[in-house]
C-alpha atoms as one frame of an Amber mdcrd trajectory, in Angstrom:
protein
  -0.205  -0.045  -0.183   0.956   3.529  -1.187   1.849   5.643   2.237  -0.864
   8.418   3.526   1.397  12.132   4.281   0.348  14.557   5.801   1.482  17.725
   6.003  -0.066  20.383   8.109  -0.124  23.839   9.076  -2.609  27.033   8.967
  -1.921  27.678   5.213  -3.280  31.378   5.640  -2.450  31.918   2.650  -0.947
  28.341   0.981   1.787  29.202  -1.125   3.834  27.981  -3.336   6.517  27.014
  -0.869   4.010  24.937   0.902   3.422  22.969  -2.362   6.873  22.568  -3.980
   7.945  20.616  -0.632   4.303  18.424  -0.578   4.796  18.181  -3.795   8.342
  16.615  -3.354   7.815  14.779  -0.248   5.126  12.670  -2.171   7.607  11.660
  -5.014  10.567  11.094  -2.832   7.902   8.662  -0.835   5.822   8.116  -3.474
   2.684   8.476  -1.398  -0.779  10.363  -1.258   0.247  13.625   0.355  -2.742
  15.100   2.159  -2.983  18.721   3.067  -3.941  19.717   6.605  -5.440  22.843
   7.700  -5.465  23.666  11.223  -8.127  24.774  13.307  -6.624  26.435  16.280
  -2.805  26.003  16.113  -1.672  25.603  19.913   2.131  26.550  18.677   0.978
  30.240  17.014  -1.878  33.124  16.335  -4.905  32.668  14.834  -4.952  32.641
  11.606  -6.323  35.794   9.565  -8.855  33.874   7.181 -11.233  32.051   8.743
 -11.857  27.649   7.915 -13.750  27.841   5.221 -12.177  30.639   3.378  -8.681
  28.778   4.368 -10.479  25.703   2.730 -11.478  27.453  -0.403  -8.044  28.971
  -0.800  -6.451  25.228  -1.050  -8.688  23.790  -3.047  -8.620  26.469  -5.756
  -4.194  26.163  -5.293  -4.235  22.302  -6.127  -6.870  22.487  -9.234  -5.960
  19.855 -12.215  -3.360  17.548 -10.282  -4.277  14.609  -8.128  -1.396  13.724
  -6.362  -2.244  16.366  -3.414  -5.477  17.028  -1.655  -7.022  18.242   1.566
  -8.176  17.189   4.637 -10.642  19.108   6.950 -10.731  17.012   9.398  -9.551
  19.086  11.956 -11.458  22.094  11.276 -14.418  20.091  12.279 -13.006  19.671
  16.159 -13.491  21.911  18.600 -10.301  23.052  20.424  -6.508  23.222  19.279
  -5.254  21.047  16.819  -3.579  18.306  18.891  -1.784  15.993  15.917  -1.322
  13.343  18.144  -5.206  13.304  18.037  -5.175  13.447  14.071  -2.975  11.257
  13.835  -4.961   8.347  16.148  -7.940   9.190  14.052  -6.667   8.011  10.785
  -4.661   5.007  12.445  -8.546   3.994  13.059  -9.672   4.548   9.425  -6.223
   3.559   7.528  -5.627   0.088   9.600  -2.001  -0.837   8.787  -1.647   1.043
   5.441   1.620   3.359   6.559   0.929   6.902   7.611   3.728   9.431   7.425
   3.765  12.794   9.386   5.646  15.318   7.123   7.555  18.327   9.200   9.668
  20.915   8.223  13.325  20.696  10.176  12.287  23.935  12.402   8.946  22.085
  13.700  11.135  18.663  13.813  13.104  20.187  16.760  10.900  21.171  18.410
   8.420  18.150  18.588   9.349  17.447  22.269   6.912  20.348  23.089   4.248
  19.139  21.635   1.579  17.267  23.042   2.288  13.277  23.666   4.989  13.293
  21.275   6.471  10.256  21.985   3.414   8.351  21.351   3.074  10.114  17.840
   5.541   6.976  16.739   3.513   4.365  17.848   0.878   5.496  14.985   3.300
   7.022  12.384   6.619   7.254  10.906   7.769  10.860  10.257   9.224  12.560
   7.410  11.487  14.963   8.167  11.309  17.663   5.267  15.254  19.149   5.169
  17.721  21.313   3.038  19.658  19.200   1.103  23.701  18.101   2.577  22.030
  20.358   6.276  22.220  18.141   9.304  19.302  19.337  11.732  19.991  20.637
  15.317  18.441  18.931  17.802  18.273  18.060  21.594  19.017  15.567  22.966
  15.922  14.219  24.013  14.397  14.386  20.527  17.876  12.539  19.248  17.588
   9.970  22.104  13.987   9.087  20.629  14.647   8.526  17.179  18.730   7.146
  16.630  16.938   3.469  16.525  13.984   4.591  14.309  15.874   6.290  11.436
  16.392   5.222   8.363  17.196   6.530   4.742  15.489   3.592   2.499  11.592
   4.321   1.616  10.701   0.797   1.203  10.864   0.772   5.458   8.470   3.223
   5.254   6.377   1.093   2.892   6.270  -2.063   4.676   5.048  -0.905   8.169
   3.255   1.168   9.728   4.366   3.474  12.103   7.680   4.306  13.550  10.264
   5.402  11.200  12.054   8.222  10.773  13.515   9.461   7.908  15.301  12.422
   6.367  13.570  14.325   2.837  15.540  16.666   1.508  13.341  18.888  -0.243
  14.130  22.088  -2.395  12.833  24.886  -0.536  11.305  27.870  -1.407  11.756
  30.866   0.969   8.401  32.423   0.626   7.246  33.955   3.685   3.320  33.819
   4.439   3.594  36.412   7.051   5.334  38.810   4.188   2.533  37.681   1.304
  -0.281  39.449   4.542   2.380  42.171   4.375   2.018  42.741   0.297  -1.453
  41.799   0.173  -2.290  44.564   3.323  -0.450  47.303   1.128  -2.354  46.792
  -2.426   0.639  45.003  -3.639   0.392  41.855  -5.691   2.737  38.634  -5.030
   1.612  36.867  -8.111   4.687  34.467  -7.956   4.777  33.785  -4.676   1.312
  32.166  -4.870  -0.475  29.664  -6.749  -2.776  30.779 -10.211  -5.789  29.390
  -9.080  -5.427  32.154  -5.602  -5.976  35.202  -8.524  -8.984  33.632 -10.564
 -11.612  35.064  -7.606 -10.961  38.148  -6.095 -12.908  37.005  -3.083  -9.918
  34.326  -1.949  -7.741  36.656  -1.113 -10.156  39.447   0.026  -9.564  38.554
   3.711  -5.702  40.092   3.386  -7.071  42.916   1.593  -7.339  45.900   3.431
 -11.030  47.834   2.820
């Protein structure tokens, strides 16, 4: 079975940096990738666009391809979007199908601050999206937890449902959602930072533009 990989975030708004690394991860893992918008992210301020607006932007961004999809389950839950709860819900649905949580290297380094972080490995693999040739700086507690779980072989992730950690060298695009929001608020047009589908309907970017 092909793995199902999850790439979470606020996507406020979704931009080409998000889509680029999600697409590369799908290729490297030979996996289906779902973008998972958070309802109330525990580690970030609330998003500027509401849930319905962010989902509309994601659907517009993902037109005319079938490798990336949207999963809105966290938006249907109240309270903070704890990744462990989401993975447990998916594990109950997927049975033994491999499940991979995709994390940027900075988020991965902060994993020990997450809710029930050690238990994440019981329900999913972790795919760490890193720059080619750059070794992440990780806290000792995290190294101790992942040392025996690390692999460079994608086949290991296909062969078991959870428990491995793999580093995926992707091509990062230095695009900031904060900067995009600033540009839109100033009346600018960040044409080549956002997927073209977001420009087809002026209402999609309306949450970021000043009246």
